[in-house]
C-alpha positions, 0 to 999 in steps of 0.5 A: 871416018879419017884414018889418022887423027890428032890424039894430043899435042904430041901424038897422032893416031893412025888406025891403032898406032900412035906416033909423033908426026914431027919434031916436038916443039919447045912449048909442047915439051915444056907442057909435057914436062910440067904435067909429067911430074904429077903422074903417079900411076901410068898404064900402057895397056894392050888396047893401045900401041905407041910407036917405039920411036915416040919413046926414043924421041921423048927420052932424047928431049928428057936429056937423061932425066926421068920422063915421069919423075914421081911415078909410083906405079907402072903397069906395062902390058907390052913385052917391049923394051920401051919399058926402059924409057919410063923407069924411074927410081920412085916406082914402088909397084911394077906390074908386067902382066902376061902379054897376050898381044902377040900382034906387037911385031914391030912391022915385021912378020908376025911371030919373028918380030914379036919374039925379037921384041920379047927377047930384048925385053927379057934381056933388059929386065934385070937392069930395070929391076936394079934401077928400082930401089924402092920396089915393093911389089912386082908382077912378072909374066911367065915369059917362056921357059923357067930358065929365064928366071935364073939370071934374076938371081943374085950370085952367089947366094941366089937371092932375087935381084931386088931384095926390097920386094914384099910381094912377087907375082908370077903370072899363071904359076903362083904367088910368092910372098917375100918376107920383110927384112 
């Protein structure tokens, strides 16, 4: 069985890591852009690992436009900052379930690399939520200490950063229903 195989026109998979084997040809990018507009639900599960450089290169090709302009539901099971590359204002449902894949370490030592990526993810989360005006349902992992949630409160009235959320799920703690306004 070969170690590396072509997964699609864009990605190559080597063992369990997907990556771009070279520059993205104009024809491949055009095909990606065409089909990306039809994506409504996107799930990046812990069963897959895509090298962070893939998201970086796709964002470069997009030239500031959303990668998936009509995305309505995003399930992102990795506590990684690459989440930012697929955020689009059309998202209504965002699920960021608990990340049990602590092996995600950016090719660094097991715990140190994972903690770095999770910290970057946590720092970006407020900005991500502010870019989702139509967000109605949100699932968030515990992400460590309860103090993590404090920056997500708007000042001075301590309301949650995204007021349009109807349902907020915090993994492993409780389910909080936010009233419609």
